[in-house]
N, C-alpha and C positions, 0 to 999 in steps of 0.2 A: 440536538440541533436538528433542524429540518433542512433538506437540501434546498437551496432556493433557486439556484440558477443551472442551466443546463450543461455547464461546465464545471460546476461545482464537484462532482465526482472525479474528474481527471484532477482538479487542483488539490483534493483530498488525497489521493492516490500518489501525486508527485510529492506531497509533503510526507507521506508516509515512506516512500522510497528515500527521500533525502533523510527523513530521521532513521530510518533503518540502515542506511547506508553510513550514517554518521557514528553509529556505535558499532565498533570492531566485532565484538562477539557477536552481534546478531547479522551483520553483515557477512561474515564468514559462514553463519549457520545456513543465511539464506542462499549463498553462492552453492555451499554444499549440498544442500537438500535439492536443489533446483538444477544443478549442474549449469548453470548460466555462466558464460565467461564475460570478463568486463566489456569486452569491445561489443558482444551482443547486447549485453545490458545497458550500454551508452546509446547504441543506435535504437534500441525498442524501449526507452524508458518512457516514451510518452504514450506508447500504446495501451488501450483499454484493458486488453487480455493479460498483458503483464502486469498492470497496476492490479487488476482484480486478483491475478495469482499472487502478487506481493501480500495483499491485505488478507486473503485466505491464509497464506503462510502466518500471518499475525495472530488470525483466529485461531489456529492449531495450538498455540501456547498463550493462553490468557495473559501470564505476566508481560510477554511483549506487546500485545494488544492494548492494555491497559498503560502500559509505559509510552508508547508510541502516540495514542490518543491525546493524553496528558501533554506531551512535549509539542504536539501540533495544535494544542487548544481546540479539540473536539470531543464530544463524548463518543464512547467506544461503539454505542450502537449508530453514530454518524459515519464512521468506518466500515461496519456491517452494511449499511444502506448504501455506502459509496460502492462497495464490492459489487451488490446485487444489480445496481445501476450499470455498472461497468460490464458486467456479465451479460445483461440484456441489450448491450450495444447503445444504452444512452449515455451521452458524453458528460 
C-alpha cells in the first residue's frame, strides 16, 4: 500500500495503536517496554512521536508487526512507511 493522503500515516498509526491495545499480551508488553501509563497513553494517542514509537515497537518483533498489519488491512511495509513519515514530522 502506498501512502495516499497527508493524514494517512496518523490513521495507520492510530489503527495500529488500537490493534495493539486490543490484544492483551501485546498491550501489556508495549506498556512494560515503554513504561507509558494509561493516562499518558490516552492523552498522547494522536501524537506522531507516540505512534512512530508504537510502530517501531511492532517492528522489533516481526510476528507482532505482521499480525497488526493483517488486522488493520495494510501491508507490513505500509506500517514501516507510516513510521518513517511520522518520524519526519509528516502527518
